[in-house]
ChimeraX commands (.cxc) that place a marker at each C-alpha (Angstrom):
marker #1 position 46.91,90.98,-55.93 radius 0.5
marker #1 position 43.93,88.81,-55.26 radius 0.5
marker #1 position 42.17,87.92,-58.07 radius 0.5
marker #1 position 38.68,86.33,-57.67 radius 0.5
marker #1 position 39.01,83.37,-59.85 radius 0.5
marker #1 position 42.15,82.74,-58.41 radius 0.5
marker #1 position 41.15,82.59,-55.17 radius 0.5
marker #1 position 40.53,79.57,-52.69 radius 0.5
marker #1 position 36.93,79.83,-52.80 radius 0.5
marker #1 position 36.08,78.70,-49.11 radius 0.5
marker #1 position 38.32,81.96,-48.59 radius 0.5
marker #1 position 36.07,84.19,-50.53 radius 0.5
marker #1 position 32.99,82.87,-49.03 radius 0.5
marker #1 position 34.32,83.27,-45.34 radius 0.5
marker #1 position 34.84,86.76,-45.25 radius 0.5
marker #1 position 31.39,87.17,-45.52 radius 0.5
marker #1 position 31.23,86.49,-41.97 radius 0.5
marker #1 position 33.55,89.89,-40.99 radius 0.5
marker #1 position 32.60,92.82,-43.00 radius 0.5
marker #1 position 36.81,94.29,-42.06 radius 0.5
marker #1 position 37.59,90.87,-44.27 radius 0.5
marker #1 position 35.52,91.70,-46.79 radius 0.5
marker #1 position 36.44,94.96,-47.47 radius 0.5
marker #1 position 40.01,94.24,-47.22 radius 0.5
marker #1 position 39.14,92.01,-49.98 radius 0.5
marker #1 position 37.90,94.26,-51.94 radius 0.5
marker #1 position 40.51,97.16,-51.20 radius 0.5
marker #1 position 43.65,94.60,-52.65 radius 0.5
marker #1 position 41.66,92.47,-55.20 radius 0.5
marker #1 position 42.99,93.23,-59.03 radius 0.5
marker #1 position 39.48,93.85,-60.33 radius 0.5
marker #1 position 38.19,95.80,-57.11 radius 0.5
marker #1 position 34.42,95.33,-56.17 radius 0.5
marker #1 position 34.18,93.37,-59.20 radius 0.5
marker #1 position 35.41,90.69,-57.13 radius 0.5
marker #1 position 31.31,90.78,-55.12 radius 0.5
marker #1 position 30.16,89.07,-58.31 radius 0.5
marker #1 position 32.26,85.81,-57.60 radius 0.5
marker #1 position 30.27,82.70,-58.01 radius 0.5
marker #1 position 31.47,79.84,-56.32 radius 0.5
marker #1 position 30.85,75.93,-58.68 radius 0.5
marker #1 position 27.26,76.20,-57.11 radius 0.5
marker #1 position 26.70,79.58,-58.79 radius 0.5
marker #1 position 26.31,80.45,-55.15 radius 0.5
marker #1 position 27.46,84.59,-55.19 radius 0.5
marker #1 position 28.72,86.28,-51.91 radius 0.5
marker #1 position 24.73,87.18,-51.42 radius 0.5
marker #1 position 23.79,83.60,-50.84 radius 0.5
marker #1 position 27.17,83.13,-48.55 radius 0.5
marker #1 position 26.65,86.29,-46.31 radius 0.5
marker #1 position 22.83,84.71,-46.11 radius 0.5
marker #1 position 23.85,81.57,-44.95 radius 0.5
marker #1 position 26.38,82.15,-42.88 radius 0.5
marker #1 position 27.72,85.71,-42.70 radius 0.5
marker #1 position 26.29,89.11,-41.06 radius 0.5
marker #1 position 23.85,91.38,-41.68 radius 0.5
marker #1 position 26.78,94.61,-41.97 radius 0.5
marker #1 position 28.59,91.84,-44.81 radius 0.5
marker #1 position 25.25,91.41,-46.60 radius 0.5
marker #1 position 24.54,95.19,-46.72 radius 0.5
marker #1 position 27.84,95.70,-47.92 radius 0.5
marker #1 position 27.79,93.42,-51.07 radius 0.5
marker #1 position 24.26,95.00,-52.28 radius 0.5
marker #1 position 25.48,98.03,-51.80 radius 0.5
marker #1 position 29.06,97.99,-53.44 radius 0.5
marker #1 position 28.34,95.45,-56.22 radius 0.5
marker #1 position 27.34,95.77,-59.88 radius 0.5
marker #1 position 23.81,94.41,-59.51 radius 0.5
marker #1 position 23.15,96.27,-56.45 radius 0.5
marker #1 position 19.69,94.52,-54.85 radius 0.5
marker #1 position 19.13,92.79,-57.88 radius 0.5
marker #1 position 22.20,90.07,-56.52 radius 0.5
marker #1 position 19.39,89.00,-53.93 radius 0.5
marker #1 position 17.37,87.73,-57.16 radius 0.5
marker #1 position 20.33,85.16,-58.31 radius 0.5
marker #1 position 20.02,82.14,-57.81 radius 0.5
marker #1 position 21.98,79.27,-57.10 radius 0.5
marker #1 position 22.29,75.63,-59.32 radius 0.5
marker #1 position 19.53,74.37,-57.21 radius 0.5
marker #1 position 17.35,77.59,-57.85 radius 0.5
marker #1 position 17.90,78.61,-54.25 radius 0.5
marker #1 position 17.78,82.64,-53.70 radius 0.5
marker #1 position 19.77,84.18,-51.06 radius 0.5
marker #1 position 16.40,84.12,-48.82 radius 0.5
marker #1 position 15.73,80.65,-49.12 radius 0.5
marker #1 position 19.36,80.30,-47.87 radius 0.5
marker #1 position 18.59,82.30,-44.88 radius 0.5
marker #1 position 15.55,80.05,-43.89 radius 0.5
marker #1 position 17.91,77.28,-43.58 radius 0.5
marker #1 position 19.98,79.03,-41.97 radius 0.5
marker #1 position 17.22,79.09,-39.63 radius 0.5
marker #1 position 17.08,75.70,-38.47 radius 0.5
marker #1 position 20.94,75.81,-37.53 radius 0.5
marker #1 position 22.09,79.02,-36.10 radius 0.5
marker #1 position 21.15,81.63,-34.00 radius 0.5
marker #1 position 17.52,81.96,-34.69 radius 0.5
marker #1 position 17.28,85.90,-34.22 radius 0.5
marker #1 position 20.40,86.96,-36.24 radius 0.5
marker #1 position 19.14,84.31,-39.57 radius 0.5
marker #1 position 15.55,86.19,-39.05 radius 0.5
marker #1 position 16.81,89.56,-39.49 radius 0.5
marker #1 position 18.95,88.75,-42.65 radius 0.5
marker #1 position 15.58,87.32,-44.06 radius 0.5
marker #1 position 13.76,90.71,-43.08 radius 0.5
marker #1 position 16.70,92.80,-44.87 radius 0.5
marker #1 position 16.48,91.23,-47.94 radius 0.5
marker #1 position 13.16,91.13,-48.01 radius 0.5
marker #1 position 13.20,94.68,-47.43 radius 0.5
marker #1 position 15.90,95.33,-49.88 radius 0.5
marker #1 position 14.47,92.55,-52.79 radius 0.5
marker #1 position 12.97,94.09,-55.94 radius 0.5
marker #1 position 10.37,91.68,-55.53 radius 0.5
marker #1 position 10.01,92.29,-51.62 radius 0.5
marker #1 position 7.84,89.96,-49.62 radius 0.5
marker #1 position 6.76,88.24,-52.87 radius 0.5
marker #1 position 10.15,86.62,-52.71 radius 0.5
marker #1 position 8.76,84.55,-49.69 radius 0.5
marker #1 position 6.75,82.69,-52.82 radius 0.5
marker #1 position 10.46,81.71,-54.29 radius 0.5
marker #1 position 10.20,77.90,-55.20 radius 0.5
marker #1 position 13.59,76.12,-55.49 radius 0.5
marker #1 position 14.36,73.40,-58.71 radius 0.5
marker #1 position 13.09,70.87,-56.35 radius 0.5
marker #1 position 10.14,72.93,-55.90 radius 0.5
marker #1 position 10.14,73.77,-52.10 radius 0.5
marker #1 position 8.85,76.66,-51.02 radius 0.5
marker #1 position 10.06,78.25,-48.19 radius 0.5
marker #1 position 7.88,77.08,-45.83 radius 0.5
marker #1 position 8.96,72.74,-46.60 radius 0.5
marker #1 position 12.65,74.55,-45.69 radius 0.5
marker #1 position 11.10,75.86,-42.35 radius 0.5
marker #1 position 9.49,72.61,-41.49 radius 0.5
marker #1 position 12.95,70.99,-41.06 radius 0.5
marker #1 position 13.26,72.67,-38.39 radius 0.5
marker #1 position 12.26,72.81,-34.61 radius 0.5
marker #1 position 11.12,76.37,-33.61 radius 0.5
marker #1 position 7.73,77.59,-35.08 radius 0.5
marker #1 position 8.41,81.12,-35.69 radius 0.5
marker #1 position 9.78,80.98,-38.95 radius 0.5
marker #1 position 6.11,79.44,-40.29 radius 0.5
marker #1 position 4.38,82.28,-38.19 radius 0.5
marker #1 position 6.83,84.67,-39.75 radius 0.5
marker #1 position 6.15,83.05,-43.04 radius 0.5
marker #1 position 1.63,83.20,-43.18 radius 0.5
marker #1 position 2.26,86.76,-41.32 radius 0.5
marker #1 position 4.10,87.75,-44.14 radius 0.5
marker #1 position 3.93,86.19,-47.47 radius 0.5
marker #1 position 1.42,87.05,-49.98 radius 0.5
marker #1 position -0.36,83.97,-49.87 radius 0.5
marker #1 position -1.17,83.73,-46.15 radius 0.5
marker #1 position -1.60,79.94,-44.74 radius 0.5
marker #1 position -1.75,78.63,-48.34 radius 0.5
marker #1 position 2.33,78.61,-47.98 radius 0.5
marker #1 position 1.89,75.83,-45.68 radius 0.5
marker #1 position -0.10,73.49,-48.17 radius 0.5
marker #1 position 2.51,73.64,-51.54 radius 0.5
marker #1 position 3.24,70.98,-53.16 radius 0.5
marker #1 position 6.87,70.07,-54.30 radius 0.5
marker #1 position 7.43,67.78,-56.93 radius 0.5
marker #1 position 7.49,64.78,-54.97 radius 0.5
marker #1 position 3.92,65.61,-54.18 radius 0.5
marker #1 position 5.48,66.20,-50.49 radius 0.5
marker #1 position 3.84,69.11,-48.38 radius 0.5
marker #1 position 5.38,71.07,-45.41 radius 0.5
marker #1 position 3.76,68.33,-43.36 radius 0.5
marker #1 position 5.23,66.14,-44.74 radius 0.5
marker #1 position 8.66,67.45,-44.53 radius 0.5
marker #1 position 7.74,67.94,-40.86 radius 0.5
marker #1 position 7.00,64.62,-40.08 radius 0.5
marker #1 position 10.14,63.44,-42.10 radius 0.5
marker #1 position 12.76,65.40,-39.89 radius 0.5
marker #1 position 10.30,64.50,-36.72 radius 0.5
marker #1 position 9.60,68.00,-36.24 radius 0.5
marker #1 position 6.54,67.44,-34.44 radius 0.5
marker #1 position 5.98,71.06,-33.05 radius 0.5
marker #1 position 6.04,72.03,-36.57 radius 0.5
marker #1 position 4.08,69.63,-37.92 radius 0.5
marker #1 position 1.40,70.49,-35.27 radius 0.5
marker #1 position 1.80,74.44,-36.24 radius 0.5
marker #1 position 0.74,73.22,-39.65 radius 0.5
marker #1 position -1.79,71.06,-39.14 radius 0.5
marker #1 position -3.14,74.04,-37.01 radius 0.5
marker #1 position -2.93,76.70,-39.04 radius 0.5
marker #1 position -3.26,75.22,-42.70 radius 0.5
marker #1 position -6.59,76.65,-44.51 radius 0.5
marker #1 position -7.65,72.72,-45.32 radius 0.5
marker #1 position -6.67,71.33,-42.31 radius 0.5
marker #1 position -8.60,68.20,-43.04 radius 0.5
marker #1 position -6.86,67.51,-45.92 radius 0.5
marker #1 position -3.63,68.64,-44.64 radius 0.5
marker #1 position -4.05,65.89,-42.17 radius 0.5
marker #1 position -4.95,62.86,-44.31 radius 0.5
marker #1 position -2.22,63.91,-46.81 radius 0.5
marker #1 position 0.08,63.58,-44.01 radius 0.5
marker #1 position -1.46,60.14,-42.61 radius 0.5
marker #1 position -1.55,58.76,-46.01 radius 0.5
marker #1 position 1.99,59.39,-46.88 radius 0.5
marker #1 position 3.05,57.54,-43.19 radius 0.5
marker #1 position 1.72,54.63,-44.51 radius 0.5
marker link #1:1,2 radius 0.2
marker link #1:2,3 radius 0.2
marker link #1:3,4 radius 0.2
marker link #1:4,5 radius 0.2
marker link #1:5,6 radius 0.2
marker link #1:6,7 radius 0.2
marker link #1:7,8 radius 0.2
marker link #1:8,9 radius 0.2
marker link #1:9,10 radius 0.2
marker link #1:10,11 radius 0.2
marker link #1:11,12 radius 0.2
marker link #1:12,13 radius 0.2
marker link #1:13,14 radius 0.2
marker link #1:14,15 radius 0.2
marker link #1:15,16 radius 0.2
marker link #1:16,17 radius 0.2
marker link #1:17,18 radius 0.2
marker link #1:18,19 radius 0.2
marker link #1:19,20 radius 0.2
marker link #1:20,21 radius 0.2
marker link #1:21,22 radius 0.2
marker link #1:22,23 radius 0.2
marker link #1:23,24 radius 0.2
marker link #1:24,25 radius 0.2
marker link #1:25,26 radius 0.2
marker link #1:26,27 radius 0.2
marker link #1:27,28 radius 0.2
marker link #1:28,29 radius 0.2
marker link #1:29,30 radius 0.2
marker link #1:30,31 radius 0.2
marker link #1:31,32 radius 0.2
marker link #1:32,33 radius 0.2
marker link #1:33,34 radius 0.2
marker link #1:34,35 radius 0.2
marker link #1:35,36 radius 0.2
marker link #1:36,37 radius 0.2
marker link #1:37,38 radius 0.2
marker link #1:38,39 radius 0.2
marker link #1:39,40 radius 0.2
marker link #1:40,41 radius 0.2
marker link #1:41,42 radius 0.2
marker link #1:42,43 radius 0.2
marker link #1:43,44 radius 0.2
marker link #1:44,45 radius 0.2
marker link #1:45,46 radius 0.2
marker link #1:46,47 radius 0.2
marker link #1:47,48 radius 0.2
marker link #1:48,49 radius 0.2
marker link #1:49,50 radius 0.2
marker link #1:50,51 radius 0.2
marker link #1:51,52 radius 0.2
marker link #1:52,53 radius 0.2
marker link #1:53,54 radius 0.2
marker link #1:54,55 radius 0.2
marker link #1:55,56 radius 0.2
marker link #1:56,57 radius 0.2
marker link #1:57,58 radius 0.2
marker link #1:58,59 radius 0.2
marker link #1:59,60 radius 0.2
marker link #1:60,61 radius 0.2
marker link #1:61,62 radius 0.2
marker link #1:62,63 radius 0.2
marker link #1:63,64 radius 0.2
marker link #1:64,65 radius 0.2
marker link #1:65,66 radius 0.2
marker link #1:66,67 radius 0.2
marker link #1:67,68 radius 0.2
marker link #1:68,69 radius 0.2
marker link #1:69,70 radius 0.2
marker link #1:70,71 radius 0.2
marker link #1:71,72 radius 0.2
marker link #1:72,73 radius 0.2
marker link #1:73,74 radius 0.2
marker link #1:74,75 radius 0.2
marker link #1:75,76 radius 0.2
marker link #1:76,77 radius 0.2
marker link #1:77,78 radius 0.2
marker link #1:78,79 radius 0.2
marker link #1:79,80 radius 0.2
marker link #1:80,81 radius 0.2
marker link #1:81,82 radius 0.2
marker link #1:82,83 radius 0.2
marker link #1:83,84 radius 0.2
marker link #1:84,85 radius 0.2
marker link #1:85,86 radius 0.2
marker link #1:86,87 radius 0.2
marker link #1:87,88 radius 0.2
marker link #1:88,89 radius 0.2
marker link #1:89,90 radius 0.2
marker link #1:90,91 radius 0.2
marker link #1:91,92 radius 0.2
marker link #1:92,93 radius 0.2
marker link #1:93,94 radius 0.2
marker link #1:94,95 radius 0.2
marker link #1:95,96 radius 0.2
marker link #1:96,97 radius 0.2
marker link #1:97,98 radius 0.2
marker link #1:98,99 radius 0.2
marker link #1:99,100 radius 0.2
marker link #1:100,101 radius 0.2
marker link #1:101,102 radius 0.2
marker link #1:102,103 radius 0.2
marker link #1:103,104 radius 0.2
marker link #1:104,105 radius 0.2
marker link #1:105,106 radius 0.2
marker link #1:106,107 radius 0.2
marker link #1:107,108 radius 0.2
marker link #1:108,109 radius 0.2
marker link #1:109,110 radius 0.2
marker link #1:110,111 radius 0.2
marker link #1:111,112 radius 0.2
marker link #1:112,113 radius 0.2
marker link #1:113,114 radius 0.2
marker link #1:114,115 radius 0.2
marker link #1:115,116 radius 0.2
marker link #1:116,117 radius 0.2
marker link #1:117,118 radius 0.2
marker link #1:118,119 radius 0.2
marker link #1:119,120 radius 0.2
marker link #1:120,121 radius 0.2
marker link #1:121,122 radius 0.2
marker link #1:122,123 radius 0.2
marker link #1:123,124 radius 0.2
marker link #1:124,125 radius 0.2
marker link #1:125,126 radius 0.2
marker link #1:126,127 radius 0.2
marker link #1:127,128 radius 0.2
marker link #1:128,129 radius 0.2
marker link #1:129,130 radius 0.2
marker link #1:130,131 radius 0.2
marker link #1:131,132 radius 0.2
marker link #1:132,133 radius 0.2
marker link #1:133,134 radius 0.2
marker link #1:134,135 radius 0.2
marker link #1:135,136 radius 0.2
marker link #1:136,137 radius 0.2
marker link #1:137,138 radius 0.2
marker link #1:138,139 radius 0.2
marker link #1:139,140 radius 0.2
marker link #1:140,141 radius 0.2
marker link #1:141,142 radius 0.2
marker link #1:142,143 radius 0.2
marker link #1:143,144 radius 0.2
marker link #1:144,145 radius 0.2
marker link #1:145,146 radius 0.2
marker link #1:146,147 radius 0.2
marker link #1:147,148 radius 0.2
marker link #1:148,149 radius 0.2
marker link #1:149,150 radius 0.2
marker link #1:150,151 radius 0.2
marker link #1:151,152 radius 0.2
marker link #1:152,153 radius 0.2
marker link #1:153,154 radius 0.2
marker link #1:154,155 radius 0.2
marker link #1:155,156 radius 0.2
marker link #1:156,157 radius 0.2
marker link #1:157,158 radius 0.2
marker link #1:158,159 radius 0.2
marker link #1:159,160 radius 0.2
marker link #1:160,161 radius 0.2
marker link #1:161,162 radius 0.2
marker link #1:162,163 radius 0.2
marker link #1:163,164 radius 0.2
marker link #1:164,165 radius 0.2
marker link #1:165,166 radius 0.2
marker link #1:166,167 radius 0.2
marker link #1:167,168 radius 0.2
marker link #1:168,169 radius 0.2
marker link #1:169,170 radius 0.2
marker link #1:170,171 radius 0.2
marker link #1:171,172 radius 0.2
marker link #1:172,173 radius 0.2
marker link #1:173,174 radius 0.2
marker link #1:174,175 radius 0.2
marker link #1:175,176 radius 0.2
marker link #1:176,177 radius 0.2
marker link #1:177,178 radius 0.2
marker link #1:178,179 radius 0.2
marker link #1:179,180 radius 0.2
marker link #1:180,181 radius 0.2
marker link #1:181,182 radius 0.2
marker link #1:182,183 radius 0.2
marker link #1:183,184 radius 0.2
marker link #1:184,185 radius 0.2
marker link #1:185,186 radius 0.2
marker link #1:186,187 radius 0.2
marker link #1:187,188 radius 0.2
marker link #1:188,189 radius 0.2
marker link #1:189,190 radius 0.2
marker link #1:190,191 radius 0.2
marker link #1:191,192 radius 0.2
marker link #1:192,193 radius 0.2
marker link #1:193,194 radius 0.2
marker link #1:194,195 radius 0.2
marker link #1:195,196 radius 0.2
marker link #1:196,197 radius 0.2
marker link #1:197,198 radius 0.2
marker link #1:198,199 radius 0.2
view
């Protein structure tokens, strides 16, 4: 009675915030659990949607029941972002604890584990670039404690030549900027790069 390709995308992706709605959708879809493999126009799947605005229960249901299993967490959208990347984005605009729990779940389930934190999007942005745009330094702390490259993630450079410190400066995230400068492995170079970008 419900077909993934006929369904309004916003309805399909909205169900990722309510486990009972998600189960109802799967139970009543013509293609059953195959609907969990649906993507939107941005090539985001339901794991992306759950990471960005859903619940950990919905994300777990998707991982446990979709044909790809945990590999769905490796999928990239049209901008090269994985569900984990969107969970980091979520920490800047939502309940930090819930978003961080989703990120931790993804790292626990992902075939790449903590190496998932090394992923870059198509613009070369690291998780630290995204984290630096927020007002809360806890995510940056989490990244340097869990990322295989440790504090080096704070000095990653995107395709435009910008570091996380530049992003913090651009988004007026003074606490994040201070944190990055204080914790960057090459503190003086990071500070110089940030100052030169302002001039």
